[in-house]
N, CA, C, O and the ligand as a Tripos MOL2 file, in Angstrom:
@<TRIPOS>MOLECULE
protein
  293   291    74     0     0
PROTEIN
NO_CHARGES

@<TRIPOS>ATOM
      1 N          -2.4760    5.8120  -15.2340 N.3       1 MET1
      2 CA         -1.8970    6.9310  -15.7610 C.3       1 MET1
      3 C          -0.4590    7.0470  -15.4630 C.2       1 MET1
      4 O          -0.0470    6.6210  -14.3840 O.2       1 MET1
      5 N           0.2760    7.5370  -16.2440 N.am      2 ASP2
      6 CA          1.8030    7.6200  -16.1030 C.3       2 ASP2
      7 C           2.4500    9.0000  -15.6980 C.2       2 ASP2
      8 O           2.5160    9.8540  -16.5810 O.2       2 ASP2
      9 N           2.8360    9.2350  -14.6920 N.am      3 PHE3
     10 CA          3.3250   10.5190  -14.0530 C.3       3 PHE3
     11 C           4.7560   10.5000  -14.3110 C.2       3 PHE3
     12 O           5.3540   11.2590  -13.5480 O.2       3 PHE3
     13 N           5.5290    9.8630  -15.1620 N.am      4 ASP4
     14 CA          6.9120    9.8110  -15.0380 C.3       4 ASP4
     15 C           7.4910   11.0350  -15.8280 C.2       4 ASP4
     16 O           8.7150   11.1610  -15.8520 O.2       4 ASP4
     17 N           6.7610   11.8730  -16.4250 N.am      5 SER5
     18 CA          7.2030   13.0450  -17.0500 C.3       5 SER5
     19 C           7.1840   14.2810  -16.0470 C.2       5 SER5
     20 O           7.6880   15.3740  -16.3040 O.2       5 SER5
     21 N           6.6020   13.9820  -14.9970 N.am      6 ILE6
     22 CA          6.4340   15.0300  -14.1530 C.3       6 ILE6
     23 C           7.7850   14.7900  -12.9780 C.2       6 ILE6
     24 O           8.0660   13.7980  -12.3070 O.2       6 ILE6
     25 N           8.4250   16.1030  -13.0670 N.am      7 TYR7
     26 CA          9.7190   16.1550  -12.0740 C.3       7 TYR7
     27 C           9.1720   16.3250  -10.6370 C.2       7 TYR7
     28 O           8.1490   16.9770  -10.4260 O.2       7 TYR7
     29 N           9.8280   15.7660   -9.7250 N.am      8 LEU8
     30 CA          9.5350   15.9810   -8.2780 C.3       8 LEU8
     31 C          10.8190   16.0960   -7.6930 C.2       8 LEU8
     32 O          11.7140   15.2930   -7.9540 O.2       8 LEU8
     33 N          10.9800   17.1720   -6.8150 N.am      9 GLU9
     34 CA         11.8930   17.3090   -5.8560 C.3       9 GLU9
     35 C          12.1600   16.3540   -4.9100 C.2       9 GLU9
     36 O          11.3870   15.3960   -4.9150 O.2       9 GLU9
     37 N          13.1080   16.3500   -4.0410 N.am     10 ASP10
     38 CA         13.0640   15.4530   -2.9010 C.3      10 ASP10
     39 C          12.1440   15.9140   -1.9270 C.2      10 ASP10
     40 O          11.6510   17.0280   -2.0980 O.2      10 ASP10
     41 N          11.7940   15.1640   -0.8160 N.am     11 CYS11
     42 CA         10.9040   15.4800    0.0210 C.3      11 CYS11
     43 C          11.4040   16.5860    0.8820 C.2      11 CYS11
     44 O          12.4860   16.3970    1.4370 O.2      11 CYS11
     45 N          10.7140   17.8320    1.0990 N.am     12 PRO12
     46 CA         11.4150   19.0350    1.9450 C.3      12 PRO12
     47 C          11.3590   18.6980    3.3440 C.2      12 PRO12
     48 O          11.8560   19.5100    4.1250 O.2      12 PRO12
     49 N          10.8620   17.6850    3.7820 N.am     13 CYS13
     50 CA         10.8510   17.2680    5.2170 C.3      13 CYS13
     51 C          12.0760   16.3520    5.6220 C.2      13 CYS13
     52 O          12.8360   16.4840    6.5810 O.2      13 CYS13
     53 N          12.0610   15.3960    4.6390 N.am     14 CYS14
     54 CA         13.0860   14.2550    4.9850 C.3      14 CYS14
     55 C          13.9830   14.0200    3.9100 C.2      14 CYS14
     56 O          14.9160   13.2340    4.0720 O.2      14 CYS14
     57 N          13.8110   14.6030    2.8400 N.am     15 GLY15
     58 CA         14.8260   14.3960    1.8000 C.3      15 GLY15
     59 C          14.4690   12.8280    0.9470 C.2      15 GLY15
     60 O          15.2120   12.3340    0.0990 O.2      15 GLY15
     61 N          13.3590   12.3240    1.3480 N.am     16 GLY16
     62 CA         12.7770   11.0450    0.7560 C.3      16 GLY16
     63 C          12.3180   11.4160   -0.5970 C.2      16 GLY16
     64 O          12.4300   12.5050   -1.1600 O.2      16 GLY16
     65 N          11.7070   10.1680   -1.0790 N.am     17 VAL17
     66 CA         11.1500   10.2290   -2.4560 C.3      17 VAL17
     67 C           9.6980   10.4810   -2.4720 C.2      17 VAL17
     68 O           8.9480    9.7840   -1.7880 O.2      17 VAL17
     69 N           9.1870   11.5960   -3.3380 N.am     18 GLY18
     70 CA          8.0120   11.9610   -3.4360 C.3      18 GLY18
     71 C           7.1890   11.0780   -4.3810 C.2      18 GLY18
     72 O           7.7520   10.6670   -5.3960 O.2      18 GLY18
     73 N           5.9960   10.7680   -4.1640 N.am     19 SER19
     74 CA          5.2810   10.0610   -5.1880 C.3      19 SER19
     75 C           3.9060   10.7740   -5.4600 C.2      19 SER19
     76 O           3.2600   11.2680   -4.5360 O.2      19 SER19
     77 N           3.4960   10.8040   -6.7430 N.am     20 ILE20
     78 CA          2.1310   11.3080   -7.1990 C.3      20 ILE20
     79 C           0.9470   10.3120   -6.8680 C.2      20 ILE20
     80 O           0.8490    9.2760   -7.5270 O.2      20 ILE20
     81 N           0.1350   10.5740   -5.9580 N.am     21 GLU21
     82 CA         -1.0380    9.5850   -5.6970 C.3      21 GLU21
     83 C          -2.3410   10.2140   -6.1890 C.2      21 GLU21
     84 O          -2.6450   11.4010   -6.0660 O.2      21 GLU21
     85 N          -3.0600    9.2630   -6.7570 N.am     22 GLU22
     86 CA         -4.4340    9.5440   -7.2220 C.3      22 GLU22
     87 C          -5.4400    9.1700   -6.2230 C.2      22 GLU22
     88 O          -5.2450    8.0830   -5.6800 O.2      22 GLU22
     89 N          -6.4540    9.8240   -5.8710 N.am     23 GLU23
     90 CA         -7.2320    9.1530   -4.8850 C.3      23 GLU23
     91 C          -8.7500    9.4010   -5.3260 C.2      23 GLU23
     92 O          -9.1760   10.5140   -5.6320 O.2      23 GLU23
     93 N          -9.4390    8.3460   -5.3220 N.am     24 GLY24
     94 CA        -10.9320    8.2020   -5.6140 C.3      24 GLY24
     95 C         -11.2350    8.7850   -6.9540 C.2      24 GLY24
     96 O         -12.3680    9.2460   -7.0850 O.2      24 GLY24
     97 N         -10.4100    8.8470   -7.9890 N.am     25 GLY25
     98 CA        -10.7260    9.2090   -9.3360 C.3      25 GLY25
     99 C         -10.9910   10.7970   -9.2970 C.2      25 GLY25
    100 O         -11.3780   11.2820  -10.3600 O.2      25 GLY25
    101 N         -10.8500   11.5540   -8.3410 N.am     26 TRP26
    102 CA        -11.1350   13.0380   -8.5220 C.3      26 TRP26
    103 C          -9.9570   13.9160   -7.7880 C.2      26 TRP26
    104 O          -9.9830   15.1400   -7.9150 O.2      26 TRP26
    105 N          -9.2010   13.4510   -7.2240 N.am     27 CYS27
    106 CA         -7.9440   14.3520   -6.7030 C.3      27 CYS27
    107 C          -6.8030   13.5090   -6.8120 C.2      27 CYS27
    108 O          -6.8150   12.2790   -6.7680 O.2      27 CYS27
    109 N          -5.5550   14.4480   -6.9950 N.am     28 VAL28
    110 CA         -4.2280   14.0030   -6.8900 C.3      28 VAL28
    111 C          -3.4540   14.8450   -5.7410 C.2      28 VAL28
    112 O          -3.8550   15.9220   -5.2990 O.2      28 VAL28
    113 N          -2.2870   14.1750   -5.3380 N.am     29 TYR29
    114 CA         -1.5630   14.8720   -4.3770 C.3      29 TYR29
    115 C          -0.2320   14.1980   -4.4290 C.2      29 TYR29
    116 O          -0.0540   13.0450   -4.8210 O.2      29 TYR29
    117 N           0.6920   15.0220   -3.9970 N.am     30 VAL30
    118 CA          2.1410   14.1780   -3.9450 C.3      30 VAL30
    119 C           2.2770   13.9280   -2.3770 C.2      30 VAL30
    120 O           1.8790   14.6630   -1.4730 O.2      30 VAL30
    121 N           2.9460   12.6940   -2.2810 N.am     31 GLN31
    122 CA          3.1090   12.2610   -0.8130 C.3      31 GLN31
    123 C           4.5540   11.7060   -0.6780 C.2      31 GLN31
    124 O           4.9960   10.9760   -1.5650 O.2      31 GLN31
    125 N           5.2260   12.0000    0.2990 N.am     32 CYS32
    126 CA          6.5960   11.3260    0.5870 C.3      32 CYS32
    127 C           6.4780    9.8230    0.9540 C.2      32 CYS32
    128 O           5.7660    9.4550    1.8890 O.2      32 CYS32
    129 N           7.1260    9.0550    0.2660 N.am     33 LEU33
    130 CA          7.0900    7.6710    0.6130 C.3      33 LEU33
    131 C           7.6920    7.1640    1.9170 C.2      33 LEU33
    132 O           7.4590    6.0680    2.4270 O.2      33 LEU33
    133 N           8.5580    8.1850    2.4200 N.am     34 ASP34
    134 CA          9.1510    7.9630    3.6840 C.3      34 ASP34
    135 C           8.6390    8.3780    4.9470 C.2      34 ASP34
    136 O           8.4810    7.6190    5.9030 O.2      34 ASP34
    137 N           8.3310    9.8430    4.9310 N.am     35 CYS35
    138 CA          7.6940   10.2940    5.9580 C.3      35 CYS35
    139 C           6.2930   10.5770    6.1040 C.2      35 CYS35
    140 O           5.7110   10.7940    7.1670 O.2      35 CYS35
    141 N           5.7520   10.5560    4.8350 N.am     36 GLY36
    142 CA          4.2470   10.7570    4.9290 C.3      36 GLY36
    143 C           4.0210   12.3670    4.6530 C.2      36 GLY36
    144 O           2.8220   12.6460    4.6840 O.2      36 GLY36
    145 N           4.7190   13.2800    4.4400 N.am     37 ALA37
    146 CA          4.5310   14.4940    4.2630 C.3      37 ALA37
    147 C           3.7100   14.6540    2.8180 C.2      37 ALA37
    148 O           4.0580   13.9760    1.8510 O.2      37 ALA37
    149 N           2.7350   15.4780    2.7430 N.am     38 HIS38
    150 CA          2.1880   15.5980    1.4100 C.3      38 HIS38
    151 C           1.5240   16.9050    1.2890 C.2      38 HIS38
    152 O           1.2910   17.6560    2.2360 O.2      38 HIS38
    153 N           1.1940   17.1540   -0.1260 N.am     39 THR39
    154 CA          0.6700   18.3130   -0.5380 C.3      39 THR39
    155 C          -0.9850   18.4540   -0.1600 C.2      39 THR39
    156 O          -1.5680   17.4850    0.3270 O.2      39 THR39
    157 N          -1.6320   19.6150   -0.3960 N.am     40 GLY40
    158 CA         -2.9380   19.4850   -0.5150 C.3      40 GLY40
    159 C          -3.3420   18.8870   -1.8320 C.2      40 GLY40
    160 O          -2.6730   18.9930   -2.8600 O.2      40 GLY40
    161 N          -4.6610   18.1540   -1.7100 N.am     41 ALA41
    162 CA         -5.2420   17.4860   -2.6880 C.3      41 ALA41
    163 C          -5.7460   18.5360   -3.8170 C.2      41 ALA41
    164 O          -6.3720   19.5560   -3.5280 O.2      41 ALA41
    165 N          -5.4190   18.1860   -5.0500 N.am     42 VAL42
    166 CA         -5.7720   19.0510   -6.2960 C.3      42 VAL42
    167 C          -6.8780   18.1830   -7.0430 C.2      42 VAL42
    168 O          -6.5530   17.1500   -7.6290 O.2      42 VAL42
    169 N          -8.1370   18.6120   -7.0090 N.am     43 SER43
    170 CA         -9.3630   18.0570   -7.5720 C.3      43 SER43
    171 C          -9.1270   18.3060   -9.3530 C.2      43 SER43
    172 O          -8.5310   19.2160   -9.9280 O.2      43 SER43
    173 N          -9.8070   17.1850   -9.8780 N.am     44 PHE44
    174 CA         -9.7240   17.3210  -11.4750 C.3      44 PHE44
    175 C         -10.9810   16.5190  -11.8330 C.2      44 PHE44
    176 O         -11.4970   15.6890  -11.0850 O.2      44 PHE44
    177 N         -11.3970   16.8350  -12.9910 N.am     45 GLU45
    178 CA        -12.4800   16.2280  -13.5250 C.3      45 GLU45
    179 C         -12.2420   15.6340  -14.8040 C.2      45 GLU45
    180 O         -12.0040   16.4050  -15.7340 O.2      45 GLU45
    181 N         -12.2670   14.2050  -15.0530 N.am     46 GLY46
    182 CA        -11.8140   13.6260  -16.1640 C.3      46 GLY46
    183 C         -10.3560   13.4610  -16.3710 C.2      46 GLY46
    184 O          -9.5560   14.0370  -15.6340 O.2      46 GLY46
    185 N          -9.9660   12.6630  -17.3850 N.am     47 GLN47
    186 CA         -8.3150   12.0750  -17.4920 C.3      47 GLN47
    187 C          -7.8020   13.4010  -18.1000 C.2      47 GLN47
    188 O          -6.6940   13.7070  -17.6590 O.2      47 GLN47
    189 N          -8.2470   14.1460  -18.8720 N.am     48 GLU48
    190 CA         -7.6890   15.2000  -19.5230 C.3      48 GLU48
    191 C          -7.1410   16.3080  -18.4230 C.2      48 GLU48
    192 O          -6.1260   16.9870  -18.5820 O.2      48 GLU48
    193 N          -7.9420   16.3470  -17.3760 N.am     49 GLU49
    194 CA         -7.5760   17.3880  -16.2320 C.3      49 GLU49
    195 C          -6.4620   16.6460  -15.3570 C.2      49 GLU49
    196 O          -5.6110   17.2880  -14.7410 O.2      49 GLU49
    197 N          -6.5240   15.2750  -15.3450 N.am     50 LEU50
    198 CA         -5.7370   14.5800  -14.2530 C.3      50 LEU50
    199 C          -4.3220   14.9390  -14.3630 C.2      50 LEU50
    200 O          -3.6580   15.1970  -13.3590 O.2      50 LEU50
    201 N          -3.7590   14.9680  -15.7400 N.am     51 LEU51
    202 CA         -2.3190   15.5020  -15.6920 C.3      51 LEU51
    203 C          -2.0370   16.7720  -15.2900 C.2      51 LEU51
    204 O          -1.0340   17.0100  -14.6160 O.2      51 LEU51
    205 N          -3.0200   17.8450  -15.7190 N.am     52 ILE52
    206 CA         -2.8350   19.0420  -15.1050 C.3      52 ILE52
    207 C          -2.9040   19.2990  -13.7290 C.2      52 ILE52
    208 O          -2.2220   20.1130  -13.1070 O.2      52 ILE52
    209 N          -3.8260   18.5070  -13.2690 N.am     53 ALA53
    210 CA         -3.8790   18.6520  -11.6270 C.3      53 ALA53
    211 C          -2.6250   17.9330  -10.9180 C.2      53 ALA53
    212 O          -2.1490   18.2620   -9.8310 O.2      53 ALA53
    213 N          -2.2490   17.0350  -11.6300 N.am     54 ALA54
    214 CA         -0.9210   16.3430  -10.9620 C.3      54 ALA54
    215 C           0.2450   17.1390  -11.0080 C.2      54 ALA54
    216 O           1.1150   17.1100  -10.1370 O.2      54 ALA54
    217 N           0.2750   18.0560  -12.3110 N.am     55 GLU55
    218 CA          1.5120   18.8890  -12.4080 C.3      55 GLU55
    219 C           1.3020   20.2270  -11.3180 C.2      55 GLU55
    220 O           2.2480   20.8890  -10.8920 O.2      55 GLU55
    221 N           0.1850   20.4140  -11.0480 N.am     56 ARG56
    222 CA         -0.1210   21.6840  -10.2470 C.3      56 ARG56
    223 C           0.4070   20.8860   -8.6390 C.2      56 ARG56
    224 O           1.0820   21.5300   -7.8350 O.2      56 ARG56
    225 N           0.0610   19.7070   -8.4170 N.am     57 ALA57
    226 CA          0.4970   19.1560   -7.1700 C.3      57 ALA57
    227 C           2.0350   19.1280   -6.9770 C.2      57 ALA57
    228 O           2.6580   19.4380   -5.9610 O.2      57 ALA57
    229 N           2.5510   18.6610   -8.2520 N.am     58 ALA58
    230 CA          4.0100   18.7230   -8.3020 C.3      58 ALA58
    231 C           4.6880   20.0980   -8.0310 C.2      58 ALA58
    232 O           5.7460   20.2230   -7.4140 O.2      58 ALA58
    233 N           3.9450   21.1330   -8.5730 N.am     59 MET59
    234 CA          4.4070   22.5840   -8.4810 C.3      59 MET59
    235 C           4.4980   22.8300   -7.0280 C.2      59 MET59
    236 O           5.4900   23.4230   -6.6030 O.2      59 MET59
    237 N           3.4990   22.4100   -6.1580 N.am     60 ASN60
    238 CA          3.3450   22.7590   -4.8230 C.3      60 ASN60
    239 C           4.2370   21.9880   -4.0570 C.2      60 ASN60
    240 O           4.6650   22.3680   -2.9670 O.2      60 ASN60
    241 N           4.5580   20.8330   -4.6280 N.am     61 TRP61
    242 CA          5.6190   19.8600   -3.7500 C.3      61 TRP61
    243 C           7.0260   20.5880   -3.9920 C.2      61 TRP61
    244 O           7.8400   20.7950   -3.0930 O.2      61 TRP61
    245 N           7.1880   20.9300   -5.2790 N.am     62 ASN62
    246 CA          8.3900   21.6210   -5.4520 C.3      62 ASN62
    247 C           8.7360   22.7540   -4.8850 C.2      62 ASN62
    248 O           9.9160   23.0640   -4.7200 O.2      62 ASN62
    249 N           7.6090   23.5830   -4.4810 N.am     63 ALA63
    250 CA          7.6130   24.8770   -3.9510 C.3      63 ALA63
    251 C           7.6290   24.5660   -2.4980 C.2      63 ALA63
    252 O           7.4150   25.5040   -1.7300 O.2      63 ALA63
    253 N           7.8430   23.4290   -2.0330 N.am     64 ARG64
    254 CA          7.9700   22.9740   -0.4790 C.3      64 ARG64
    255 C           6.5060   23.3560    0.1540 C.2      64 ARG64
    256 O           6.4550   23.6900    1.3380 O.2      64 ARG64
    257 N           5.5410   23.3130   -0.4900 N.am     65 LYS65
    258 CA          4.0680   23.7340    0.0710 C.3      65 LYS65
    259 C           3.6750   22.2650    0.5210 C.2      65 LYS65
    260 O           2.8930   21.6720   -0.2210 O.2      65 LYS65
    261 N           4.1200   21.6340    1.6210 N.am     66 VAL66
    262 CA          3.6420   20.5590    2.1370 C.3      66 VAL66
    263 C           3.1150   20.4740    3.4330 C.2      66 VAL66
    264 O           3.4100   21.3280    4.2700 O.2      66 VAL66
    265 N           2.3870   19.5620    3.6850 N.am     67 ILE67
    266 CA          1.7630   19.3230    5.0470 C.3      67 ILE67
    267 C           2.7230   18.4080    5.7060 C.2      67 ILE67
    268 O           2.8490   17.3090    5.1650 O.2      67 ILE67
    269 N           3.3960   18.6360    6.7260 N.am     68 ALA68
    270 CA          4.2560   17.7200    7.4740 C.3      68 ALA68
    271 C           3.3570   16.7950    8.3260 C.2      68 ALA68
    272 O           2.3970   17.2020    8.9810 O.2      68 ALA68
    273 N           3.7800   15.4650    8.2480 N.am     69 PRO69
    274 CA          2.9970   14.6050    9.0910 C.3      69 PRO69
    275 C           2.9010   14.7890   10.5590 C.2      69 PRO69
    276 O           3.9210   14.6150   11.2260 O.2      69 PRO69
    277 N           1.9330   15.0780   11.0620 N.am     70 GLY70
    278 CA          1.9420   15.3590   12.5060 C.3      70 GLY70
    279 C           1.5440   14.0290   13.4100 C.2      70 GLY70
    280 O           1.2230   12.9350   12.9460 O.2      70 GLY70
    281 N           1.6380   14.3710   14.7630 N.am     71 PRO71
    282 CA          1.3970   13.1420   15.5400 C.3      71 PRO71
    283 C           0.0090   12.6510   15.5590 C.2      71 PRO71
    284 O          -0.8260   13.5560   15.5690 O.2      71 PRO71
    285 N          -0.4450   11.4690   15.5670 N.am     72 GLY72
    286 CA         -1.7690   11.1090   15.2270 C.3      72 GLY72
    287 C          -2.2010   11.1830   13.8700 C.2      72 GLY72
    288 O          -3.3800   10.8740   13.6980 O.2      72 GLY72
    289 N          -1.5180   11.5290   12.8190 N.am     73 GLU73
    290 CA         -2.1530   11.4440   11.4850 C.3      73 GLU73
    291 C          -1.7980   10.2690   11.0230 C.2      73 GLU73
    292 O          -2.1780    9.9020    9.9110 O.2      73 GLU73
    293 ZN          9.7050   12.9000    3.8360 Zn       74 ZN74
@<TRIPOS>BOND
     1     1     2 1
     2     2     3 1
     3     3     4 2
     4     3     5 am
     5     5     6 1
     6     6     7 1
     7     7     8 2
     8     7     9 am
     9     9    10 1
    10    10    11 1
    11    11    12 2
    12    11    13 am
    13    13    14 1
    14    14    15 1
    15    15    16 2
    16    15    17 am
    17    17    18 1
    18    18    19 1
    19    19    20 2
    20    19    21 am
    21    21    22 1
    22    22    23 1
    23    23    24 2
    24    23    25 am
    25    25    26 1
    26    26    27 1
    27    27    28 2
    28    27    29 am
    29    29    30 1
    30    30    31 1
    31    31    32 2
    32    31    33 am
    33    33    34 1
    34    34    35 1
    35    35    36 2
    36    35    37 am
    37    37    38 1
    38    38    39 1
    39    39    40 2
    40    39    41 am
    41    41    42 1
    42    42    43 1
    43    43    44 2
    44    43    45 am
    45    45    46 1
    46    46    47 1
    47    47    48 2
    48    47    49 am
    49    49    50 1
    50    50    51 1
    51    51    52 2
    52    51    53 am
    53    53    54 1
    54    54    55 1
    55    55    56 2
    56    55    57 am
    57    57    58 1
    58    58    59 1
    59    59    60 2
    60    59    61 am
    61    61    62 1
    62    62    63 1
    63    63    64 2
    64    63    65 am
    65    65    66 1
    66    66    67 1
    67    67    68 2
    68    67    69 am
    69    69    70 1
    70    70    71 1
    71    71    72 2
    72    71    73 am
    73    73    74 1
    74    74    75 1
    75    75    76 2
    76    75    77 am
    77    77    78 1
    78    78    79 1
    79    79    80 2
    80    79    81 am
    81    81    82 1
    82    82    83 1
    83    83    84 2
    84    83    85 am
    85    85    86 1
    86    86    87 1
    87    87    88 2
    88    87    89 am
    89    89    90 1
    90    90    91 1
    91    91    92 2
    92    91    93 am
    93    93    94 1
    94    94    95 1
    95    95    96 2
    96    95    97 am
    97    97    98 1
    98    98    99 1
    99    99   100 2
   100    99   101 am
   101   101   102 1
   102   102   103 1
   103   103   104 2
   104   103   105 am
   105   105   106 1
   106   106   107 1
   107   107   108 2
   108   107   109 am
   109   109   110 1
   110   110   111 1
   111   111   112 2
   112   111   113 am
   113   113   114 1
   114   114   115 1
   115   115   116 2
   116   115   117 am
   117   117   118 1
   118   118   119 1
   119   119   120 2
   120   119   121 am
   121   121   122 1
   122   122   123 1
   123   123   124 2
   124   123   125 am
   125   125   126 1
   126   126   127 1
   127   127   128 2
   128   127   129 am
   129   129   130 1
   130   130   131 1
   131   131   132 2
   132   131   133 am
   133   133   134 1
   134   134   135 1
   135   135   136 2
   136   135   137 am
   137   137   138 1
   138   138   139 1
   139   139   140 2
   140   139   141 am
   141   141   142 1
   142   142   143 1
   143   143   144 2
   144   143   145 am
   145   145   146 1
   146   146   147 1
   147   147   148 2
   148   147   149 am
   149   149   150 1
   150   150   151 1
   151   151   152 2
   152   151   153 am
   153   153   154 1
   154   154   155 1
   155   155   156 2
   156   155   157 am
   157   157   158 1
   158   158   159 1
   159   159   160 2
   160   159   161 am
   161   161   162 1
   162   162   163 1
   163   163   164 2
   164   163   165 am
   165   165   166 1
   166   166   167 1
   167   167   168 2
   168   167   169 am
   169   169   170 1
   170   170   171 1
   171   171   172 2
   172   171   173 am
   173   173   174 1
   174   174   175 1
   175   175   176 2
   176   175   177 am
   177   177   178 1
   178   178   179 1
   179   179   180 2
   180   179   181 am
   181   181   182 1
   182   182   183 1
   183   183   184 2
   184   183   185 am
   185   185   186 1
   186   186   187 1
   187   187   188 2
   188   187   189 am
   189   189   190 1
   190   190   191 1
   191   191   192 2
   192   191   193 am
   193   193   194 1
   194   194   195 1
   195   195   196 2
   196   195   197 am
   197   197   198 1
   198   198   199 1
   199   199   200 2
   200   199   201 am
   201   201   202 1
   202   202   203 1
   203   203   204 2
   204   203   205 am
   205   205   206 1
   206   206   207 1
   207   207   208 2
   208   207   209 am
   209   209   210 1
   210   210   211 1
   211   211   212 2
   212   211   213 am
   213   213   214 1
   214   214   215 1
   215   215   216 2
   216   215   217 am
   217   217   218 1
   218   218   219 1
   219   219   220 2
   220   219   221 am
   221   221   222 1
   222   222   223 1
   223   223   224 2
   224   223   225 am
   225   225   226 1
   226   226   227 1
   227   227   228 2
   228   227   229 am
   229   229   230 1
   230   230   231 1
   231   231   232 2
   232   231   233 am
   233   233   234 1
   234   234   235 1
   235   235   236 2
   236   235   237 am
   237   237   238 1
   238   238   239 1
   239   239   240 2
   240   239   241 am
   241   241   242 1
   242   242   243 1
   243   243   244 2
   244   243   245 am
   245   245   246 1
   246   246   247 1
   247   247   248 2
   248   247   249 am
   249   249   250 1
   250   250   251 1
   251   251   252 2
   252   251   253 am
   253   253   254 1
   254   254   255 1
   255   255   256 2
   256   255   257 am
   257   257   258 1
   258   258   259 1
   259   259   260 2
   260   259   261 am
   261   261   262 1
   262   262   263 1
   263   263   264 2
   264   263   265 am
   265   265   266 1
   266   266   267 1
   267   267   268 2
   268   267   269 am
   269   269   270 1
   270   270   271 1
   271   271   272 2
   272   271   273 am
   273   273   274 1
   274   274   275 1
   275   275   276 2
   276   275   277 am
   277   277   278 1
   278   278   279 1
   279   279   280 2
   280   279   281 am
   281   281   282 1
   282   282   283 1
   283   283   284 2
   284   283   285 am
   285   285   286 1
   286   286   287 1
   287   287   288 2
   288   287   289 am
   289   289   290 1
   290   290   291 1
   291   291   292 2
@<TRIPOS>SUBSTRUCTURE
     1 MET1         2 RESIDUE 1 A MET
     2 ASP2         6 RESIDUE 1 A ASP
     3 PHE3        10 RESIDUE 1 A PHE
     4 ASP4        14 RESIDUE 1 A ASP
     5 SER5        18 RESIDUE 1 A SER
     6 ILE6        22 RESIDUE 1 A ILE
     7 TYR7        26 RESIDUE 1 A TYR
     8 LEU8        30 RESIDUE 1 A LEU
     9 GLU9        34 RESIDUE 1 A GLU
    10 ASP10       38 RESIDUE 1 A ASP
    11 CYS11       42 RESIDUE 1 A CYS
    12 PRO12       46 RESIDUE 1 A PRO
    13 CYS13       50 RESIDUE 1 A CYS
    14 CYS14       54 RESIDUE 1 A CYS
    15 GLY15       58 RESIDUE 1 A GLY
    16 GLY16       62 RESIDUE 1 A GLY
    17 VAL17       66 RESIDUE 1 A VAL
    18 GLY18       70 RESIDUE 1 A GLY
    19 SER19       74 RESIDUE 1 A SER
    20 ILE20       78 RESIDUE 1 A ILE
    21 GLU21       82 RESIDUE 1 A GLU
    22 GLU22       86 RESIDUE 1 A GLU
    23 GLU23       90 RESIDUE 1 A GLU
    24 GLY24       94 RESIDUE 1 A GLY
    25 GLY25       98 RESIDUE 1 A GLY
    26 TRP26      102 RESIDUE 1 A TRP
    27 CYS27      106 RESIDUE 1 A CYS
    28 VAL28      110 RESIDUE 1 A VAL
    29 TYR29      114 RESIDUE 1 A TYR
    30 VAL30      118 RESIDUE 1 A VAL
    31 GLN31      122 RESIDUE 1 A GLN
    32 CYS32      126 RESIDUE 1 A CYS
    33 LEU33      130 RESIDUE 1 A LEU
    34 ASP34      134 RESIDUE 1 A ASP
    35 CYS35      138 RESIDUE 1 A CYS
    36 GLY36      142 RESIDUE 1 A GLY
    37 ALA37      146 RESIDUE 1 A ALA
    38 HIS38      150 RESIDUE 1 A HIS
    39 THR39      154 RESIDUE 1 A THR
    40 GLY40      158 RESIDUE 1 A GLY
    41 ALA41      162 RESIDUE 1 A ALA
    42 VAL42      166 RESIDUE 1 A VAL
    43 SER43      170 RESIDUE 1 A SER
    44 PHE44      174 RESIDUE 1 A PHE
    45 GLU45      178 RESIDUE 1 A GLU
    46 GLY46      182 RESIDUE 1 A GLY
    47 GLN47      186 RESIDUE 1 A GLN
    48 GLU48      190 RESIDUE 1 A GLU
    49 GLU49      194 RESIDUE 1 A GLU
    50 LEU50      198 RESIDUE 1 A LEU
    51 LEU51      202 RESIDUE 1 A LEU
    52 ILE52      206 RESIDUE 1 A ILE
    53 ALA53      210 RESIDUE 1 A ALA
    54 ALA54      214 RESIDUE 1 A ALA
    55 GLU55      218 RESIDUE 1 A GLU
    56 ARG56      222 RESIDUE 1 A ARG
    57 ALA57      226 RESIDUE 1 A ALA
    58 ALA58      230 RESIDUE 1 A ALA
    59 MET59      234 RESIDUE 1 A MET
    60 ASN60      238 RESIDUE 1 A ASN
    61 TRP61      242 RESIDUE 1 A TRP
    62 ASN62      246 RESIDUE 1 A ASN
    63 ALA63      250 RESIDUE 1 A ALA
    64 ARG64      254 RESIDUE 1 A ARG
    65 LYS65      258 RESIDUE 1 A LYS
    66 VAL66      262 RESIDUE 1 A VAL
    67 ILE67      266 RESIDUE 1 A ILE
    68 ALA68      270 RESIDUE 1 A ALA
    69 PRO69      274 RESIDUE 1 A PRO
    70 GLY70      278 RESIDUE 1 A GLY
    71 PRO71      282 RESIDUE 1 A PRO
    72 GLY72      286 RESIDUE 1 A GLY
    73 GLU73      290 RESIDUE 1 A GLU
    74 ZN74       293 GROUP 0 **** ****
């Protein structure tokens, strides 16, 4: 899947680069490649919903709704 069309702001925690990650074929989230901050996972069913779910995760990221990496995570 190509997520290049989805715009991502810089990481709200560290200003790093966010990356859309697909996990297990059922959910996507956005994660910072530098500090590990991430959005909640958005579940999807089938490839048609994958892009929608990815855009939803990107919206959360761009709205700064992220979970900061805590100690021990
Ligand atoms: Zn970061």
